[in-house]
N, C-alpha and C positions, 0 to 999 in steps of 0.2 A: 504493500500500500504506500509506503514511504517513497518508493520509486516513482509512482504516478503523481504523488503530491509534488515531488521535486520537478517532474516534467511539466506539470501545470504552472508552477511558479516561474520556471525558467522560460517557458513559452510566453507567459504574460510579460515578463521583463524584456525578453528578447524582442517581441513585437513592438512594445512601447518605445524601446530604443531605436528600432529600425524606422518606425514611423516618424519619430522626431528628426532623425538624420535625413530621412527622405524629404521632409518639408524644408529643413534649414540648410541643406546642402544639395541644391538642384544639380542633377546630372542626367546622362542618357538612361540611367537605370532608376530614375525617380518615378515610381508609379503614380505618385500624387500629381506630378506635373504632366505625365502622359495622359492621365485621365482628363485633366483640364484641357490640354491641347487638342486631343481627339474630340472632346465635346464641343469646343469652340469651332473646330473645323466643320463639324456637321451642322452646328447652328447657323454658320455662315451659308452653307449649302442650302439649308432650308429657307433662308431669306432670299437667296439669289435665284435658285431654281426649284421653287416649291411644286410638289405634285398636286396637292389640294390647294389651289390658289386662293380660295375663299377662307381658308383657315387663318385665324388670327395669329399675329406674331407679337409677343410670345403666345403660344396656344394655351388653352384651358389647362390649369393645374401644372404649368411649366415649373413654377417656383417650388411647388410641393415635390415634384419629381427631382428637382435639383437638390433639395434637402435629403431626399432618399439616397441620392448618389453618394453623399459624404457619410451618411449614417451607415448604409449597408456595406460600403467598401472600406470604411476606415474605423469609425467609432465602434461598430459592432465587433469587428475583428479585434480591436484593442481590448474590449470588455470581456469577450468570451471565446470567440471562434478559434484564434490561433492556438491558445493553450489547450482547449478542449480537443481540437483535431489531432494534436500530437498524442494525446492520451488514447484516442480512438485507434489510431494506427498501431501504437505499441500494444494495446490490449488485443487487437486483432492478430498481430504477428505472434505475440506470446501465446495466445490461445491455440493457434495452429501448431506451434511448436510443442505445446503441452500435450496435444492430442496425437500428433503424428511424428513429433521429433524433427520436423522439417522447418528450417529457418528460411522463409520465402525471400527475405531481403538478401540474405547471403548467397542464395542460389540464382539471383537475378542475372541473366546473361547480358542485359543491356548495359551493365557497368563497363563493358569493353566496346560498346558501339560508338560510332562517331556521333557528334552532337546533333547533326542534321537528322539522323535516323531516330534518335531519342525524341527530338521535337516532333517529328512526323507521327511516330507511334503514340506519343503522349497526347497530341492533339486529337487523333482518331479515337483513342481509348476514352479520353475525357468527354468528347462530344457524344460518343455512343452511350456512355453511362448517363450523361445528362439527358439524353433523349428518353431513356427508359424512366428516369426519375420524373421527367416532365409528364410522361404518360400517367404515372402513378398519382401525380398531383391532380389530374383530371378524373382519375378512375375512382378514387375513394373520397367519400363525402367529407371526412374530417380533414383530409389534406386539401381538398377543394376550398374549404372555408379559408385557409391561409392563402391559397393561390388566387382567390377572388380579388385580393388587393391589386395584383398585377392586371387583372382583367377589368378593373374598374376604370381604366383609361377610356375616355370617350372621344378624345382627339389625339391622333397618333403623331408622335415626334420622337426623335432619337432618345430623349431623356426618359421616355416611357419604359425603356429597358430596365431602368434603375428603380422603378417603383415595384417593390415586392415586400411581402411580410417578412419580418426578421426570422420567423421560424423556417422560412425557405433556406436561409443560410445554414441552419442546423442540418436540414435534410440534404440539401445539395452538397455542401462542402464536406460534410463528414463522409458521405457515401462515395463521392468522387475522389476524395483524398486518399482513400484506402488503396485502390488499384494504382494510382499514380505514385504513391510513396513506395509501394512494394515493387514497382517497376524501376525505382531509383530516380524518379524525377525530382531534381533538386530545386532550390529556391530560384536560381537563375533560369533554369529550364522552364519552370512554371511561370516565371515573369514573362518570358517571351510568348508562351502559349496563351497566357491570360490577356496580354495586350492585344494579340491578334483576335482573340474571341471577343474582347471588349469592343474593338473597332467594328467587327462584323455585326455584333449585336446592335450597336448604334445604327449601322446601315439598315438592318432589317426593320427597325422601328422608325426610321427617319421619314420625314415628309418630302422625299425625293424619289425620282425614278430614273434609272440610267440603263443602257443596254448591257447585255452580257459581255459584249466586246470591250466596253469601258472597264468593267470590273476585272475582266480577264487581263487587260493591259496593265491595270494597277497591280494585280497579283504577280504577273510576269515581271513587272518592274522591281517589285520587292525581292523576288527570287534572283533577278539579275544583279541587284546590289550585293546580295550574299555571295553570288558567284564571282563578281568582279573584285570583291575585296577578300576572296578566299576565306570567308567567314564560315562558321559552324562546321569546321573540319571538312569542307568540300574539297578545297585545294585543287580545283580544276585548273586554275591559272596560277602560275608561280611567278611572283613579283611582276605583275603586268604593269605596263605603262598606262598613262591616262587614256590614250586613244584605244588601247585594247580593252580597258575597263568600260569605256563608253560603248564600244562595239558590243561587248558582252551584254550590257544592259539593254541595248537596242534590240539585239537578237531575242532576248527573253521577253521583251515587251511585244515583239511581233508574234512570237509563239503564243503568248497569252491572248492577243487580239484575234488572231486568225484560227488557231487550233483549239484553244480553250474557250474562247468567246461564245460560240454557239452552245456549249455545254454548261456554262457557268450557272445558269438558273435551274439546272437540274442537279448539279453537284452541290452548289451552295444555296443557302437561304437568300431571300430577297424581300424587299418591301412589298412587292406584288404578291408574293406567296404568304408572307407572315401576317399580312393584314387580315387574311381569312381566318387565321388562328384566333384573332380577336373579334370575329364577327358576332354581333348580337344574336343573329338568327342562324343557328347551325342546321345543317341538313338533318332531316328526321332520322336517318339511319346512322348518324354520326354524333350522337348526343354526348359522347365522351370527349369530343374534340377532334381537331384536324391539324395537320401541319405542325408537328411537335418539334421539328428541328430547331436547334439554336444557331449553330454555325453552318452545318452541313444539311442539305436537303435530301441526300441520298438515302438516309434511313427511312424517310417517309415514303419514298418511291419503292424501296426494297420491301417494306412492311405494309405497303398499300394503305397508308394514311394520308397521302397527298391529295389535295383538293384545291384546284385553281380554275374555276369555270370562266372567269374573266379577270380583268386587272383589279377590280374591287375598290377603285379609288374613292367612291362615295358611299360605301356600305356603312350601315350603322354599327358602332362598336360597343362592346360591353357584354352584358348578360341580362336575362330577364330578372328584373328587380334592381338593377344597378342604380336606378333613379333614387331608391331609398337607401343605398349603401352609404356608410359614413364617408364624409368628405375630408375630415381632419386626420392628421398623421397619427395621433395617439389612438383615436377611435378605430382607425383602420388596423393598427397593429395589436389591438385587443380583440379583433374579430377572430373567432374560432377558439379563444382561450376560455376554458371553463364551461362555456355553453355555445351551442351553434348559433349562427347568425339568424336574425329574423327575416333576412332577405331570402326569398325563395331560391332554391337551387334548381338545377336541371331535373332533379328527381321529383320536385314538389310544386313547380310553378303551374300557373293556371292553364297552360296549353297542353298539359298532360303528356309531356315527353316520357319515354320509357324510363324506368328506374335504373340506377347505376348498377344494380345487380343483374340486369339483363345482359345478354351476350352482345358484345360489340361486333357489328358486321360492316366494316368499312368498305366503301366502294371506290376504286381508283378512278380518278378523273385526271388525265394528263395535263401538265402545265400548258398554258396558252402559248402558242408559238410566237416567238419574238418577231415583231413587225420590222 
């Protein structure tokens, strides 16, 4: 028991010190400033090229969602998450060792892998685990009560990604952290993965729309920068000059635009796809939800939960009863604690949707072809 108490205390102190250094010593590894920079970039895009042109700037509940950003990503971690997650991982690994005598962390083959492979596998594993957790949040009523906070968004924008119940931190982070820690994903690895997921999550919720070729070109450019600078252990180019570096970036951008572009909105999530996840009116045979992907869309196509009948720009957002859902931060974060919300769920609202105990029978509708 003393071991886990020490882990908790060290985790708490370690994160407090990390957060203070992150704020007071800006650098390329400062998550605090990456969050602000990425958020400002998408805010500017929403002002310059809005998808829903009639939507106010700033949109409804923008400042509430901004507060959620700092609470969920910083204050909550400082208070509980960082220390608690260390305990969960150690308990899990110690439990496996006690039962089987196997130390999963010691047997991890990824310890000898190049960093680019660790990042790729880490991103895929994290996103796959999150996809299943997201489905659970919609499948079970007691989890749905927490997830309602995120779905109470009635006007979509990048900051909507950041509005979610504090209990989702416990569910998501604890469950996702176990496989990542056992795979040997370190703090720096997780930082890179998390920044990429953050940026894509902002994009999915943003009030913008761009073609797959644009996102393919951006992704290709990011990969090109890694290749040109021989980063993440790729080492394709050895001490390249500036012209060679620029050429490498240009080639990767071209590959992203012309080869990856047509497939981007099937591989990755997009505003046109994710807005249907927030639809007020779900299809009758999809009462547990649709389009659960966070970064990647491939899981929804593989498991037949994808649904994009058209671009959905003007569809109504929320859920039946959202009009009576609490609008304040404290009231929202008390929802689901101690007693269920008075707001009707999909199992009890007046339009008599099937109960959540019924069998989910999703129907695949392919994504709209890009014009």
